[in-house]
C-alpha positions as CSV (number, residue, x, y, z in Angstrom):
1,M,-213.3,-136.0,-104.1
2,S,-209.6,-135.4,-104.0
3,V,-207.9,-132.9,-106.7
4,A,-206.2,-136.1,-108.2
5,N,-209.4,-137.7,-108.6
6,K,-211.1,-134.6,-109.8
7,I,-208.3,-134.0,-112.2
8,F,-208.9,-137.7,-113.7
9,T,-212.9,-137.4,-114.2
10,N,-212.4,-134.2,-116.0
11,T,-209.7,-135.3,-118.2
12,L,-211.7,-138.4,-118.4
13,W,-215.1,-136.9,-119.8
14,Q,-212.9,-134.3,-122.1
15,V,-211.5,-137.3,-123.8
16,I,-215.0,-138.7,-124.4
17,I,-216.8,-136.1,-125.5
18,R,-213.7,-134.6,-127.7
19,A,-213.8,-138.1,-129.4
20,V,-217.4,-137.9,-130.0
21,N,-217.2,-134.1,-131.1
22,I,-214.1,-135.3,-133.6
23,L,-216.4,-138.0,-134.4
24,I,-219.5,-135.5,-135.4
25,G,-216.5,-133.2,-137.1
26,V,-216.0,-135.8,-139.2
27,I,-219.7,-136.4,-139.9
28,S,-220.2,-132.6,-140.8
29,L,-217.3,-132.8,-143.1
30,A,-218.9,-135.7,-145.2
31,L,-222.0,-134.0,-145.4
32,V,-220.8,-130.3,-146.4
33,T,-218.8,-132.1,-149.1
34,R,-221.3,-134.0,-150.5
35,I,-223.8,-131.0,-150.6
36,L,-221.3,-128.6,-152.2
37,G,-219.0,-130.8,-154.3
38,Q,-215.7,-130.4,-155.2
39,A,-216.1,-127.1,-156.4
40,G,-218.1,-126.0,-153.8
41,F,-216.0,-127.0,-150.9
42,G,-213.1,-125.4,-152.6
43,Y,-215.1,-122.0,-152.3
44,Y,-216.2,-123.0,-148.5
45,T,-212.3,-123.7,-147.9
46,T,-211.2,-120.8,-149.0
47,I,-213.7,-118.9,-147.1
48,F,-213.1,-120.4,-144.1
49,A,-209.3,-119.6,-144.3
50,F,-209.4,-116.0,-145.3
51,V,-212.1,-115.5,-142.3
52,Q,-209.6,-117.2,-139.9
53,I,-206.8,-115.2,-140.7
54,F,-208.2,-112.1,-139.7
55,M,-209.3,-113.6,-136.5
56,I,-206.4,-115.2,-135.4
57,L,-204.9,-111.5,-136.0
58,A,-207.2,-110.3,-133.7
59,D,-206.4,-113.3,-131.4
60,F,-203.3,-111.8,-129.4
61,G,-203.0,-114.9,-127.2
62,L,-205.4,-113.9,-124.9
63,Y,-206.5,-117.3,-124.1
64,L,-203.5,-118.4,-122.6
65,T,-203.0,-114.8,-121.0
66,L,-206.0,-115.3,-119.5
67,L,-205.2,-118.8,-118.0
68,H,-202.3,-117.8,-116.8
69,D,-203.5,-114.7,-114.8
70,I,-206.5,-116.3,-113.4
71,S,-204.3,-119.3,-112.4
72,T,-202.3,-117.1,-110.1
73,T,-205.1,-116.0,-107.9
74,T,-207.8,-117.5,-105.7
75,D,-209.5,-114.0,-105.2
76,R,-213.0,-114.0,-106.7
77,Q,-213.2,-110.3,-107.0
78,E,-209.5,-109.9,-108.8
79,E,-210.8,-113.0,-111.0
80,N,-213.6,-111.1,-112.1
81,K,-211.7,-108.3,-112.9
82,I,-209.2,-110.2,-115.0
83,V,-212.2,-112.1,-116.8
84,N,-214.2,-109.3,-117.9
85,N,-211.6,-107.0,-118.9
86,I,-209.9,-109.8,-121.3
87,F,-213.3,-110.4,-122.4
88,T,-213.8,-106.8,-123.5
89,I,-210.5,-106.9,-125.4
90,R,-211.9,-109.9,-127.2
91,V,-215.2,-108.4,-128.2
92,L,-213.7,-105.4,-129.1
93,A,-210.8,-107.1,-131.5
94,S,-213.7,-109.2,-132.7
95,L,-216.0,-106.2,-133.9
96,L,-213.0,-104.8,-135.6
97,I,-212.7,-108.1,-137.3
98,I,-216.2,-108.7,-138.6
99,I,-215.9,-105.4,-139.9
100,L,-212.7,-105.7,-141.8
101,A,-213.0,-109.0,-143.3
102,P,-216.0,-108.6,-145.4
103,I,-214.3,-105.5,-146.8
104,A,-210.8,-106.7,-147.7
105,V,-212.3,-109.6,-149.4
106,W,-213.3,-107.5,-152.0
107,F,-209.4,-106.3,-152.8
108,F,-208.6,-110.2,-153.7
109,P,-209.3,-111.8,-157.2
110,Y,-212.0,-114.3,-155.7
111,D,-215.5,-115.5,-157.2
112,L,-218.6,-113.7,-156.3
113,A,-219.5,-116.8,-154.2
114,V,-216.2,-116.3,-152.0
115,K,-216.9,-112.7,-151.1
116,Q,-220.6,-113.0,-150.4
117,G,-220.0,-116.1,-148.3
118,V,-217.1,-114.3,-145.8
119,L,-220.2,-112.0,-145.1
120,Y,-222.5,-114.8,-144.1
121,F,-219.4,-117.1,-142.1
122,V,-217.9,-114.1,-140.1
123,G,-220.2,-114.8,-137.2
124,V,-218.8,-118.2,-137.0
125,F,-215.5,-116.7,-135.5
126,F,-217.0,-114.1,-133.8
127,F,-218.6,-116.1,-131.1
128,N,-216.2,-118.8,-131.3
129,S,-213.2,-116.3,-130.5
130,L,-215.6,-115.2,-127.3
131,I,-216.3,-119.1,-126.5
132,S,-212.3,-119.6,-127.0
133,T,-210.9,-116.9,-124.6
134,L,-213.7,-118.0,-121.6
135,T,-212.7,-121.5,-121.9
136,A,-209.9,-120.5,-119.7
137,V,-212.2,-120.3,-116.7
138,F,-213.1,-123.6,-117.0
139,S,-209.9,-125.3,-117.5
140,K,-209.0,-123.6,-114.0
141,K,-211.9,-124.9,-112.5
142,L,-211.4,-128.5,-113.7
143,E,-214.8,-127.8,-115.5
144,M,-213.8,-128.3,-119.3
145,P,-216.8,-131.0,-119.7
146,K,-219.0,-128.0,-120.0
147,V,-217.0,-126.6,-122.7
148,A,-216.7,-130.1,-124.3
149,I,-220.9,-130.4,-123.9
150,V,-221.4,-126.9,-125.7
151,D,-218.9,-127.9,-128.7
152,F,-220.9,-130.9,-128.9
153,V,-224.5,-129.4,-128.5
154,N,-222.9,-126.5,-131.2
155,K,-222.4,-129.5,-133.4
156,I,-225.2,-131.5,-133.1
157,F,-227.2,-128.5,-134.2
158,Y,-225.3,-127.9,-136.9
159,I,-225.2,-131.5,-138.3
160,S,-229.3,-131.4,-137.7
161,F,-228.7,-128.4,-140.3
162,L,-226.7,-130.3,-142.5
163,L,-228.8,-133.4,-142.9
164,Y,-232.0,-131.0,-143.6
165,Y,-229.6,-129.4,-146.5
166,F,-228.7,-133.3,-147.9
167,Y,-231.7,-134.6,-148.2
168,F,-234.0,-131.3,-149.1
169,G,-231.4,-129.2,-151.0
170,G,-229.1,-126.4,-149.6
171,N,-226.6,-124.0,-151.1
172,L,-222.7,-122.5,-149.6
173,N,-224.7,-119.5,-148.1
174,A,-226.9,-121.6,-146.3
175,I,-224.5,-123.8,-144.6
176,L,-222.2,-120.6,-143.8
177,L,-225.3,-118.6,-142.3
178,T,-226.3,-121.5,-140.2
179,N,-222.7,-122.3,-138.9
180,S,-223.0,-118.8,-137.6
181,I,-226.3,-119.2,-135.7
182,T,-225.3,-122.3,-133.9
183,S,-222.1,-120.8,-133.0
184,F,-224.5,-117.8,-131.4
185,L,-226.6,-120.7,-129.4
186,A,-223.2,-122.1,-128.3
187,F,-221.7,-119.1,-126.8
188,I,-225.0,-118.6,-125.0
189,L,-225.0,-122.0,-123.6
190,L,-221.3,-121.1,-122.4
191,Y,-222.3,-118.0,-120.8
192,L,-225.0,-119.6,-118.9
193,F,-222.6,-122.0,-117.3
194,L,-220.0,-119.3,-117.2
195,R,-222.3,-117.2,-114.4
196,K,-221.7,-119.9,-111.5
197,H,-218.0,-118.4,-111.8
198,V,-217.9,-115.0,-113.2
199,S,-220.5,-112.1,-113.4
200,L,-219.5,-111.1,-117.2
201,N,-219.9,-107.7,-118.2
202,L,-217.5,-105.1,-120.2
203,A,-214.8,-103.6,-118.1
204,W,-212.5,-100.9,-118.7
205,D,-209.3,-101.0,-116.7
206,F,-207.1,-99.6,-119.2
207,S,-204.0,-100.1,-116.4
208,Y,-205.0,-103.7,-116.7
209,W,-204.9,-103.8,-120.4
210,K,-201.4,-101.9,-121.4
211,K,-200.1,-105.0,-118.5
212,V,-202.1,-107.5,-120.4
213,F,-200.8,-106.0,-124.1
214,H,-197.1,-105.7,-122.5
215,T,-197.8,-109.4,-121.9
216,T,-199.3,-110.8,-124.9
217,W,-197.5,-109.0,-127.7
218,P,-195.0,-111.9,-127.8
219,L,-198.3,-114.2,-127.8
220,A,-199.4,-111.9,-130.3
221,V,-196.5,-111.9,-132.5
222,T,-196.4,-115.8,-132.2
223,V,-200.0,-116.2,-133.3
224,V,-199.5,-114.0,-136.6
225,L,-196.5,-116.1,-137.5
226,N,-198.8,-119.0,-136.7
227,L,-201.0,-117.9,-139.1
228,V,-198.7,-117.2,-141.6
229,Y,-197.4,-120.9,-142.2
230,F,-200.5,-122.1,-140.6
231,K,-203.1,-120.7,-143.5
232,A,-201.0,-119.5,-146.0
233,D,-201.0,-122.4,-148.0
234,T,-204.9,-122.3,-148.6
235,L,-204.5,-118.8,-150.1
236,I,-201.7,-119.2,-152.2
237,L,-203.6,-122.7,-153.2
238,S,-207.0,-120.7,-154.0
239,L,-205.0,-117.7,-155.7
240,Y,-203.4,-120.2,-158.4
241,E,-205.6,-123.4,-158.3
242,S,-209.2,-123.5,-159.3
243,P,-212.1,-124.4,-156.2
244,E,-211.9,-127.9,-157.4
245,T,-208.2,-128.4,-156.6
246,V,-208.4,-126.5,-153.4
247,G,-211.7,-128.5,-152.5
248,L,-209.5,-131.8,-153.1
249,Y,-207.0,-130.7,-150.5
250,G,-209.2,-128.9,-147.9
251,A,-210.9,-131.7,-147.2
252,P,-208.1,-133.5,-145.8
253,Y,-207.3,-130.9,-143.9
254,R,-210.4,-130.0,-142.2
255,I,-209.9,-133.5,-140.9
256,L,-206.1,-132.2,-139.4
257,E,-208.2,-129.1,-138.4
258,V,-210.6,-131.3,-136.3
259,I,-208.2,-133.6,-134.7
260,T,-205.9,-131.2,-133.6
261,T,-208.7,-129.3,-131.5
262,F,-207.6,-132.6,-129.2
263,P,-204.1,-131.6,-128.3
264,H,-204.8,-128.0,-127.6
265,M,-207.6,-129.2,-125.3
266,F,-205.8,-131.6,-123.4
267,M,-202.6,-129.2,-123.0
268,S,-204.8,-126.5,-121.9
269,L,-205.6,-128.8,-118.4
270,I,-201.8,-129.5,-118.4
271,L,-200.6,-125.8,-118.5
272,P,-201.7,-124.9,-115.2
273,I,-200.1,-127.9,-113.9
274,F,-196.6,-126.9,-115.6
275,T,-196.9,-123.2,-114.6
276,A,-197.8,-124.2,-111.0
277,A,-195.0,-126.9,-110.8
278,W,-192.4,-124.2,-112.4
279,V,-193.2,-121.8,-109.6
280,A,-192.7,-124.3,-107.2
281,K,-189.3,-124.9,-108.9
282,N,-190.6,-128.6,-108.8
283,T,-188.5,-129.8,-111.9
284,E,-189.4,-133.2,-111.2
285,K,-193.0,-133.0,-111.4
286,I,-192.7,-131.3,-114.6
287,N,-190.9,-133.9,-115.7
288,Q,-192.9,-136.5,-114.5
289,T,-196.0,-134.9,-116.4
290,L,-194.5,-134.2,-119.8
291,Q,-193.1,-137.8,-119.6
292,S,-196.9,-138.9,-119.1
293,T,-197.7,-136.6,-121.8
294,F,-195.6,-137.9,-124.5
295,D,-196.3,-141.3,-124.0
296,F,-199.7,-140.6,-124.2
297,F,-199.0,-138.6,-127.9
298,S,-196.6,-141.0,-128.9
299,I,-199.2,-144.2,-128.5
300,L,-201.9,-141.7,-130.1
301,G,-199.6,-140.7,-132.9
302,V,-198.4,-144.0,-134.1
303,L,-202.0,-145.3,-134.2
304,M,-203.0,-142.3,-136.8
305,I,-200.6,-142.7,-139.0
306,V,-200.9,-146.8,-139.7
307,G,-204.6,-146.2,-139.5
308,T,-204.4,-143.4,-142.1
309,W,-201.9,-145.0,-144.0
310,L,-204.2,-148.2,-144.4
311,L,-207.8,-146.7,-144.5
312,S,-206.8,-143.1,-146.0
313,T,-208.3,-143.5,-149.9
314,P,-211.2,-145.7,-148.9
315,M,-212.1,-143.5,-146.1
316,M,-212.1,-140.2,-147.9
317,I,-214.3,-141.9,-150.6
318,M,-216.9,-142.9,-147.9
319,L,-216.9,-139.9,-146.4
320,S,-217.1,-137.4,-149.4
321,G,-217.8,-139.4,-152.4
322,Q,-215.5,-141.1,-155.4
323,E,-214.8,-137.5,-156.6
324,F,-212.5,-136.5,-153.5
325,A,-210.6,-140.3,-154.1
326,P,-207.3,-138.3,-154.9
327,S,-207.2,-136.7,-151.5
328,G,-206.8,-139.7,-149.5
329,A,-203.0,-139.6,-150.8
330,I,-203.0,-135.7,-149.4
331,L,-204.4,-137.4,-146.0
332,N,-201.3,-139.7,-145.6
333,V,-198.8,-136.5,-145.9
334,L,-201.2,-134.4,-143.7
335,I,-201.4,-136.9,-140.9
336,L,-197.7,-136.7,-140.2
337,A,-198.3,-132.8,-139.9
338,T,-201.1,-133.8,-137.4
339,V,-198.9,-135.8,-135.2
340,S,-196.1,-133.0,-135.5
341,I,-199.0,-130.6,-134.2
342,F,-199.1,-132.8,-131.2
343,F,-195.7,-132.8,-129.9
344,G,-195.3,-129.3,-131.0
345,T,-198.1,-128.3,-129.0
346,L,-196.9,-130.1,-126.1
347,Y,-193.4,-128.1,-125.9
348,T,-195.1,-124.6,-127.0
349,Y,-197.5,-124.8,-124.0
350,L,-194.5,-126.0,-121.9
351,V,-192.8,-122.9,-123.2
352,V,-196.0,-120.7,-122.0
353,A,-195.3,-122.4,-118.6
354,L,-191.9,-121.4,-118.3
355,K,-192.6,-117.9,-119.2
356,I,-190.1,-118.2,-122.4
357,Q,-192.4,-117.3,-125.1
358,K,-190.4,-114.0,-126.1
359,K,-187.3,-116.0,-126.8
360,M,-189.8,-118.4,-129.0
361,I,-190.6,-115.4,-131.4
362,K,-187.4,-115.7,-133.8
363,Y,-188.4,-119.0,-134.0
364,F,-191.7,-119.0,-135.2
365,F,-190.6,-116.0,-137.6
366,L,-187.8,-118.5,-139.1
367,A,-190.2,-121.4,-139.5
368,A,-193.1,-118.5,-140.8
369,I,-190.5,-117.4,-143.3
370,I,-189.5,-120.7,-144.2
371,G,-193.2,-122.1,-145.0
372,L,-194.1,-118.9,-146.7
373,L,-191.3,-119.2,-149.1
374,G,-191.6,-122.8,-149.5
375,Y,-195.5,-122.2,-150.4
376,I,-194.5,-119.4,-152.6
377,I,-192.0,-121.4,-154.7
378,F,-193.9,-125.0,-154.3
379,I,-197.9,-124.4,-154.6
380,P,-197.4,-123.4,-158.3
381,R,-195.3,-126.1,-159.1
382,F,-196.4,-129.2,-157.2
383,S,-200.1,-128.0,-156.5
384,Y,-201.4,-129.2,-153.2
385,W,-198.4,-131.4,-152.9
386,G,-196.1,-128.3,-152.3
387,A,-198.8,-127.2,-149.9
388,A,-199.0,-130.5,-148.1
389,Y,-195.3,-131.3,-147.5
390,M,-194.3,-127.7,-146.6
391,T,-197.0,-128.0,-144.0
392,L,-195.2,-131.0,-142.5
393,V,-192.0,-129.5,-142.9
394,V,-193.0,-126.5,-141.0
395,E,-195.0,-128.2,-138.1
396,V,-192.0,-130.3,-137.3
397,L,-189.9,-127.2,-137.3
398,I,-192.1,-125.7,-134.8
399,W,-191.6,-129.1,-132.8
400,V,-188.1,-129.1,-132.8
401,F,-187.6,-125.5,-131.8
402,A,-189.9,-125.1,-129.0
403,Y,-188.3,-128.7,-127.9
404,Y,-184.8,-127.0,-128.1
405,L,-186.1,-123.8,-126.6
406,V,-187.4,-125.9,-123.6
407,K,-184.4,-128.2,-122.9
408,K,-182.5,-124.8,-122.8
409,H,-184.4,-123.6,-119.8
410,L,-185.1,-127.0,-118.1
411,P,-183.4,-130.1,-117.5
412,M,-185.3,-133.1,-119.4
413,K,-185.3,-136.4,-119.0
414,L,-187.2,-137.9,-121.5
415,N,-187.7,-141.7,-122.1
416,L,-188.2,-142.7,-125.4
417,S,-189.5,-146.7,-124.6
418,V,-192.8,-146.1,-125.0
419,L,-192.6,-144.4,-128.3
420,F,-190.3,-147.2,-130.1
421,K,-192.8,-149.7,-128.5
422,A,-195.7,-147.8,-130.0
423,I,-193.5,-147.7,-133.5
424,F,-192.8,-151.4,-133.3
425,S,-196.6,-152.3,-132.5
426,G,-197.5,-149.5,-135.5
427,L,-195.0,-151.6,-137.9
428,V,-196.5,-155.0,-137.0
429,T,-200.0,-153.6,-137.1
430,F,-199.5,-152.2,-140.6
431,I,-198.1,-155.3,-142.2
432,L,-201.2,-157.8,-141.0
433,V,-203.6,-155.1,-142.1
434,W,-202.0,-154.4,-145.7
435,L,-202.0,-158.3,-146.3
436,M,-205.9,-158.2,-145.6
437,K,-206.3,-156.1,-149.0
438,D,-209.8,-157.4,-149.8
439,T,-211.1,-156.6,-146.4
440,N,-214.2,-154.4,-145.3
441,I,-213.2,-151.1,-144.3
442,F,-214.7,-151.3,-141.0
443,L,-213.2,-154.9,-140.3
444,K,-209.5,-153.3,-141.2
445,F,-210.4,-150.4,-138.7
446,I,-211.1,-153.0,-135.6
447,A,-208.0,-155.1,-136.8
448,I,-206.2,-152.0,-136.7
449,I,-207.4,-151.2,-133.2
450,F,-207.0,-154.7,-131.8
451,I,-203.3,-155.5,-132.8
452,Y,-202.4,-152.1,-132.1
453,I,-203.6,-152.5,-128.6
454,L,-202.4,-156.2,-128.2
455,G,-199.0,-155.2,-129.3
456,L,-198.9,-152.3,-127.1
457,Y,-199.9,-154.9,-124.3
458,I,-197.5,-157.5,-125.4
459,S,-194.3,-155.0,-125.5
460,R,-195.5,-153.3,-122.3
461,A,-195.7,-150.3,-123.7
462,V,-199.0,-149.4,-121.6
463,D,-199.5,-150.6,-117.9
464,K,-201.6,-149.9,-115.0
465,K,-198.7,-147.8,-113.7
466,T,-198.2,-145.7,-116.7
467,M,-202.0,-145.1,-117.2
468,I,-202.3,-143.5,-113.7
469,K,-198.5,-142.0,-113.9
470,L,-200.2,-138.6,-115.2
471,I,-202.7,-138.3,-112.5
472,K,-200.3,-138.9,-109.5
473,S,-198.1,-136.3,-110.9
474,Q,-201.0,-134.1,-110.3
475,K,-202.3,-134.8,-107.2
476,D,-200.5,-131.8,-105.1
477,V,-201.7,-129.2,-107.8
């Protein structure tokens, strides 16, 4: 099989399995919200945000560093050394976090349910941090479907327990502990897949560690700044509002988090291509790949916005129950932030490929300051609306800043015709489906997909050449 065909097959399987995983993630959200209710899910959201903040602090940008370093070598022994040393750093950092997080939560004015829940939940982020770092190996080997399978199996186990709790009864701590156990099983499965490529051990090459820290500190600072604006909204909201209000915001926000795993997965495939093309000074290939990815994200983004604006409230009621109906309007705002994350991810990964991440720090810092000030000012006044709109503002800023920085270092030739055609198709879809006011939600969903695809076809936003352009741009990798 040629490299281009292997990339195509690899990408196709990832898209299929990731789509299934997103569906399972939405089902999991539906079960958790129905099991816990508004208040319980508010506690769950607060616990999730609190522990995630600590894990992000321990990230150090190790995934991107590992992916970059192993992409520059073909020597098996050198690759083993790189993987094992970065894995060791990750283990130590994550162990530190699972000790600190359950202690730190007692200094916050949270209910006992949150403080106990953190202890049950730290295992999730410990094992997920190991999985996310080691995923870089599979990305280089073009075996990301194996990672998607691990994620799929993890979610199947988790959702099976949720179904049990839904029918026979379960509480917050049971759900949190179950999530930790299934994450451990997922790590074991990933390890079994990994043995084909790497003999995983702890490694203590401190000279390499020094090099890693020197390389990753810009990424680490960036991640911390990212943390400030990405999770501060939920924590600040939890300090001012009731668990019920946090739950109303947390449900649509969880949908955002589930969906935005896709652009990171997709761009982890594209990053080695960008990197190789930049090293070879092949700006034409970079622009071809950038254009195809931008077009792909444009088509997906418009569809997500149109579909959400038409179906958000009935969708939230269907997923989480009538008490989460107000979450539909919040989702209408957060879906705009979600689409912004797609494009922001495209350009921030390109920043890494161009090795200009140090120059991005000041922009992340500016976005973090704007976001934090916005959350502090607007959340006490406007509750979850302040959180939602500031999340949108910050994600758009990151997108614009990353685009601006890339443009300063790379002569880009971006064609917006597919974006405009997608917007036109989306407007037609919105108007026609909006007129179907009393139609069943499932029929509306089918109509949205059909009309939108038909609009893309008629406007020639997508043709055979467009569909294979990305693959052709990768054939020399």
